Structure formats: structure tokens, C-alpha cells
C-alpha positions as CSV (number, residue, x, y, z in Angstrom):
1,M,52.5,18.5,-41.6
2,T,49.8,17.1,-43.8
3,T,49.1,14.4,-41.1
4,Q,48.7,17.1,-38.4
5,A,46.5,19.2,-40.6
6,T,44.1,16.3,-41.3
7,T,44.1,15.2,-37.6
8,R,43.1,18.5,-36.1
9,P,39.8,18.9,-38.1
10,A,38.9,15.3,-37.2
11,S,39.5,16.0,-33.6
12,S,37.4,19.1,-33.7
13,A,34.6,17.2,-35.4
14,Q,34.7,14.5,-32.6
15,T,34.6,17.2,-30.0
16,A,31.6,18.9,-31.6
17,T,29.8,15.6,-31.9
18,R,30.5,14.8,-28.2
19,H,29.3,18.3,-27.3
20,D,26.0,17.9,-29.2
21,R,25.5,14.5,-27.7
22,D,26.0,15.9,-24.2
23,M,23.6,18.8,-24.9
24,G,21.0,16.3,-26.2
25,R,21.3,14.3,-23.0
26,V,21.0,17.4,-20.8
27,I,17.9,18.5,-22.7
28,R,16.2,15.1,-22.5
29,R,16.9,15.0,-18.7
30,A,15.5,18.5,-18.3
31,L,12.3,17.5,-20.1
32,I,12.0,14.4,-18.0
33,Y,12.3,16.4,-14.8
34,L,9.9,19.0,-16.1
35,A,7.3,16.3,-16.9
36,L,7.8,14.8,-13.4
37,I,7.3,18.2,-11.7
38,V,4.1,18.9,-13.7
39,L,2.8,15.4,-12.8
40,A,3.7,15.9,-9.1
41,I,1.9,19.2,-9.0
42,L,-1.2,17.6,-10.6
43,F,-1.0,14.8,-8.1
44,L,-0.7,17.1,-5.1
45,L,-3.5,19.5,-6.1
46,P,-6.1,17.4,-4.2
47,V,-3.9,17.4,-1.2
48,Y,-3.6,21.1,-1.3
49,M,-7.4,21.4,-1.6
50,V,-7.9,19.2,1.4
51,L,-5.4,21.0,3.6
52,V,-6.5,24.5,2.6
53,T,-10.2,23.7,3.2
54,S,-9.4,22.0,6.5
55,F,-7.9,25.2,8.0
56,K,-10.9,27.4,7.0
57,S,-13.9,28.2,9.0
58,I,-17.3,27.3,7.6
59,D,-18.0,30.9,6.4
60,Q,-14.9,30.9,4.2
61,V,-15.8,27.7,2.4
62,S,-17.2,28.3,-1.1
63,L,-16.7,27.1,-4.6
64,S,-15.6,30.5,-5.8
65,R,-12.8,30.7,-3.1
66,M,-11.8,27.1,-2.8
67,W,-8.3,27.7,-4.1
68,E,-7.6,30.6,-1.8
69,F,-5.7,30.5,1.4
70,P,-7.8,31.0,4.5
71,T,-8.0,34.5,5.8
72,E,-7.7,33.1,9.3
73,F,-6.3,29.7,10.1
74,T,-8.3,27.6,12.6
75,L,-8.0,24.1,14.0
76,E,-11.7,23.9,14.9
77,S,-12.4,21.6,11.9
78,F,-9.7,19.1,13.0
79,R,-11.0,19.2,16.6
80,R,-14.6,18.4,15.5
81,A,-13.6,15.8,13.0
82,L,-11.3,14.0,15.6
83,E,-14.0,14.2,18.2
84,R,-16.5,12.4,15.9
85,L,-14.0,10.0,14.3
86,L,-12.0,8.9,17.3
87,P,-14.0,5.8,18.2
88,N,-13.8,4.7,14.6
89,V,-10.1,5.3,14.4
90,R,-9.8,2.9,17.4
91,N,-11.9,0.4,15.5
92,S,-9.7,0.7,12.4
93,F,-6.5,0.1,14.4
94,M,-8.1,-2.9,16.2
95,L,-9.0,-4.2,12.7
96,V,-5.9,-3.4,10.6
97,I,-3.2,-4.5,13.1
98,P,-4.3,-8.2,13.6
99,A,-5.6,-8.6,10.1
100,T,-2.3,-7.3,8.6
101,L,0.0,-9.4,10.9
102,I,-2.0,-12.6,10.5
103,S,-2.3,-12.4,6.7
104,A,1.4,-11.5,6.5
105,F,2.4,-14.6,8.6
106,L,0.1,-16.9,6.7
107,G,1.4,-15.6,3.4
108,S,5.0,-16.0,4.6
109,M,4.3,-19.7,5.5
110,N,2.6,-20.3,2.2
111,G,5.4,-18.7,0.3
112,Y,7.9,-20.8,2.2
113,V,6.0,-24.0,1.4
114,L,5.4,-23.2,-2.3
115,S,9.0,-22.1,-3.0
116,K,11.1,-24.5,-1.0
117,W,9.0,-27.7,-0.5
118,K,8.2,-29.6,-3.7
119,F,5.1,-31.7,-3.5
120,R,2.5,-33.1,-6.0
121,G,-0.1,-30.5,-6.8
122,A,1.9,-27.4,-5.9
123,N,1.6,-26.1,-9.4
124,V,-2.1,-26.3,-9.2
125,I,-2.6,-25.0,-5.6
126,F,-0.6,-21.8,-6.3
127,P,-2.7,-20.6,-9.3
128,L,-5.9,-21.4,-7.5
129,M,-4.7,-19.3,-4.6
130,L,-3.9,-16.4,-6.9
131,F,-7.4,-16.7,-8.4
132,G,-8.7,-15.3,-5.2
133,M,-7.1,-11.9,-6.0
134,F,-9.5,-11.5,-9.0
135,I,-12.8,-12.3,-7.2
136,P,-14.8,-9.1,-6.9
137,Y,-16.0,-8.2,-3.4
138,Q,-19.6,-7.7,-4.7
139,S,-19.9,-11.2,-6.2
140,I,-19.4,-12.9,-2.8
141,L,-21.1,-10.3,-0.5
142,I,-24.4,-12.2,0.0
143,P,-23.0,-15.6,0.8
144,L,-20.3,-14.0,2.9
145,V,-22.9,-12.3,5.1
146,Q,-24.8,-15.5,5.4
147,F,-21.7,-17.4,6.4
148,L,-20.7,-14.8,9.0
149,R,-24.2,-14.9,10.5
150,S,-24.1,-18.7,10.7
151,V,-20.8,-18.7,12.6
152,G,-21.8,-15.7,14.9
153,L,-19.2,-13.3,13.5
154,Y,-21.5,-10.9,11.7
155,G,-21.7,-7.3,13.0
156,G,-18.4,-7.2,14.8
157,L,-14.7,-6.7,14.1
158,G,-14.0,-10.4,14.4
159,G,-15.8,-11.2,11.1
160,L,-14.2,-8.2,9.3
161,I,-10.7,-9.3,10.4
162,L,-11.4,-12.8,9.1
163,V,-12.6,-11.5,5.8
164,H,-9.5,-9.3,5.3
165,V,-7.2,-12.1,6.3
166,V,-8.7,-14.5,3.8
167,Y,-8.7,-11.9,1.0
168,G,-5.1,-11.0,1.8
169,I,-3.7,-14.5,1.6
170,P,-3.4,-14.6,-2.3
171,I,-1.3,-11.4,-2.6
172,T,0.8,-12.0,0.5
173,T,1.5,-15.6,-0.7
174,L,2.6,-14.3,-4.2
175,I,4.9,-11.7,-2.7
176,F,6.6,-14.1,-0.3
177,R,6.9,-16.9,-2.8
178,N,8.7,-14.6,-5.2
179,Y,10.9,-13.3,-2.4
180,Y,11.8,-16.8,-1.1
181,T,12.8,-18.0,-4.6
182,E,15.9,-15.9,-4.3
183,V,17.0,-17.6,-1.1
184,P,19.5,-20.3,-2.1
185,T,18.1,-23.8,-1.7
186,E,21.4,-24.9,-0.3
187,M,20.6,-23.0,2.9
188,I,17.5,-25.2,3.4
189,E,19.4,-28.3,2.5
190,A,22.1,-27.5,5.0
191,G,19.5,-26.9,7.7
192,K,18.0,-30.3,6.9
193,I,21.4,-32.0,7.2
194,D,21.8,-30.3,10.6
195,G,18.5,-31.9,11.7
196,A,16.2,-28.9,11.5
197,G,12.5,-29.6,10.8
198,F,9.9,-27.7,8.9
199,F,9.2,-25.0,11.4
200,Q,12.9,-24.7,12.6
201,L,14.0,-24.1,9.0
202,Y,11.4,-21.3,8.7
203,W,12.1,-19.8,12.1
204,H,15.9,-19.9,12.0
205,V,16.7,-19.7,8.2
206,L,14.0,-17.8,6.3
207,L,12.4,-15.5,8.9
208,P,15.6,-13.6,9.9
209,I,16.1,-12.5,6.2
210,S,12.4,-11.8,5.5
211,L,12.3,-8.1,6.6
212,P,11.9,-6.6,3.1
213,G,9.1,-9.0,2.2
214,F,7.3,-8.3,5.5
215,V,7.6,-4.6,4.9
216,V,6.0,-4.8,1.4
217,V,3.2,-7.0,2.7
218,I,2.6,-4.8,5.8
219,I,2.4,-1.6,3.7
220,W,0.2,-3.3,1.1
221,Q,-2.2,-4.9,3.6
222,F,-2.3,-1.9,6.0
223,T,-3.2,0.4,3.1
224,Q,-5.8,-1.9,1.6
225,I,-7.5,-2.8,4.9
226,W,-7.5,0.8,6.2
227,N,-9.0,2.2,3.1
228,E,-11.6,-0.5,2.4
229,F,-15.2,0.6,2.6
230,L,-17.6,-2.1,1.2
231,F,-16.9,-4.8,3.8
232,G,-16.8,-2.3,6.6
233,V,-20.2,-0.9,5.8
234,T,-21.9,-4.2,5.2
235,I,-20.4,-6.6,7.8
236,T,-20.0,-4.4,10.9
237,G,-22.5,-2.7,13.1
238,P,-22.6,0.9,14.2
239,E,-20.3,0.4,17.1
240,S,-17.7,-1.5,15.1
241,Q,-17.5,0.5,11.9
242,P,-14.0,1.5,10.7
243,I,-13.0,5.1,9.9
244,T,-13.9,4.9,6.2
245,V,-17.6,4.3,7.0
246,A,-17.5,7.0,9.7
247,L,-16.0,9.4,7.2
248,Q,-18.9,8.8,4.9
249,N,-21.3,9.4,7.7
250,L,-19.5,12.6,8.6
251,A,-20.9,14.3,5.5
252,G,-24.4,14.5,7.0
253,S,-27.6,14.4,5.1
254,Q,-28.5,18.0,4.3
255,I,-25.7,20.5,5.1
256,V,-22.2,19.4,4.4
257,E,-19.5,21.1,6.4
258,W,-16.7,20.8,3.9
259,N,-14.1,22.0,6.3
260,V,-14.9,19.3,8.8
261,Q,-15.2,16.7,6.0
262,M,-11.7,17.6,4.6
263,A,-10.2,17.6,8.0
264,G,-11.6,14.1,8.6
265,A,-10.3,13.0,5.2
266,F,-6.8,14.1,6.1
267,L,-6.9,12.5,9.5
268,A,-8.1,9.3,7.9
269,A,-5.3,9.3,5.4
270,L,-2.6,10.2,8.0
271,P,-1.8,6.7,9.3
272,T,-1.2,5.2,5.8
273,L,1.0,8.2,5.1
274,V,3.1,7.7,8.2
275,V,3.5,4.0,7.3
276,Y,4.8,4.8,3.9
277,I,7.2,7.5,5.3
278,V,8.6,5.1,7.9
279,L,8.8,1.9,5.8
280,G,8.9,3.3,2.3
281,R,12.6,2.9,1.7
282,Y,12.2,-0.9,2.0
283,F,9.1,-1.1,-0.2
284,I,10.6,-1.1,-3.7
285,R,13.5,-3.3,-2.6
286,G,11.2,-5.9,-1.2
287,L,8.6,-5.6,-4.1
288,L,11.3,-6.3,-6.7
289,A,12.8,-9.2,-4.8
290,G,12.3,-12.4,-6.9
291,S,11.2,-10.5,-10.0
292,I,13.9,-12.1,-12.1
293,K,13.7,-15.6,-10.9
294,G,10.1,-15.7,-9.8
């Protein structure tokens, strides 16, 4: 009886301790979710402002009523913004699609070479390529313009595509190199034994398993190129300007129609939003690939 009497209080103490521990875990989780909700609301406030202002007519737009819902919803702002931005939207797609695909392919080839083919100087070439990620746009703007003029690519989309491809190679190479380090070297060796050459190994062994890496690179490059402004405003002419430059010009010089401006901003952000929605589930998976070994 003495043993049972001493066992019951001990069991009750353990149960109370476990209960307190579970309560602490629930409270911590609730605080984390509360903090995430608050941060999400703060992050979405500009989106709310853009959408609410876009659906207002010009007479409803004012600083004192900027948080209010429109008394009457209208799509006139979107119609006018799309009418003025449509040629530049076409320019942006003609820019971003080839620049993204070319830089992704070149980065994939570079990552393949630097991760699976050992040669003298590889440890020097790779850091030098990564150094290109840290060169500010402004520091090379004047020689870049002079070079593009000398080769006849200044003022059009061709020169802008070339610039974004070159600037995208360092980051795409880094992503693919880290991704390919997780591919077992035995697969490459087996392909060599079967008689596969350099391009055959890439095409038949690495490329079929590269979807997560390509998704990361496509999302990254698409977003960076679509949202870039400095090169677009300095390298292209009026007929070749991307949407970011046209959006700036949409503001006007004297009277700013904020409803049209906000509608244009939403339309300009819509393609990148769609890309993230469609391909977002692959993004983190591909981004973290090679993070342990690479």
C-alpha cells in the first residue's frame, strides 16, 4: 500500500508536467501564427491599396479617402491602362521569354561542366563567374552603352536580351551547379562507359531530372528581367521599351491619375504573380537542392 501511495502522486506530477508542456507548446504556436498573420496583413496592405484605388473613378481618389472602398466600382482605369501599356507588355514578353530561356540553358550547361567535369582552373573560373552577381548596373552602364552601339544592338530589344542573358549567367550557374552536385557521379560514369559523349550525357542523363532547377531559374530570371527598369530605360528606344518604363511614363508630368496608375501597376505585376502561382510549389524544392552538398 505504501508503494501505491507513493506511485500515484508521482504519476500525477508527471501528468501535470506533460500538461504544462503541451500548453506551452500550444501558446508558442499560437503566438507564431499571430505574428505571421500580422506580418501578412502588413505585407498585403499595399496590394489592398492598389486594388481599391484601381476600381475607383478619378473623382473618388484622394488622400483622405484612400483606404475606403469605392462607392461605385468601375473598370475604366484598367481599360485605359491596358490600352496605353499593351505595346509595352508585348515588348516585355518578347524580352523576358528568350532572355530567361537562354540564360537558363547556359546556366544549366555551366553547372553541368563545373559540377561533373573536373579540369584545371575550375576552382578559379567559378568564383570569377559568381563575381558578376555583385557588379552594380550603374558601374558598367556607360561602357555597356558604348559596346552596344559599336555592335549595332543599341536601341532595340536585341541588346537588352543580350544584357540580361549575360547578367543572368552567374546566378543560373550557381543554382544549377548546386543542383547537379546531388546527382550521383556514378550515373555520369555509367553513361561514359556506354559510350555517351559530353552532350549526350547532358541531354539523356541530366536534363530529364533538371525540372526543379529549371523552375527555380525561370521564376528568378522571369521576375528579375520583367521588373528591371534601369537597363530598359537606357538601352531601348521608345518603340522597344518594356512595361516598367511605360509604367513610369504613365504617371504623366502634371496631373497624376492615380487610379490609372494603380491599375497599370497591377497589370504589370500580374504576369510574375501568375508564374509564382503556377510554378511556386517547385520553387523551394529546387532552391534547396544541393544546399547540403554544394
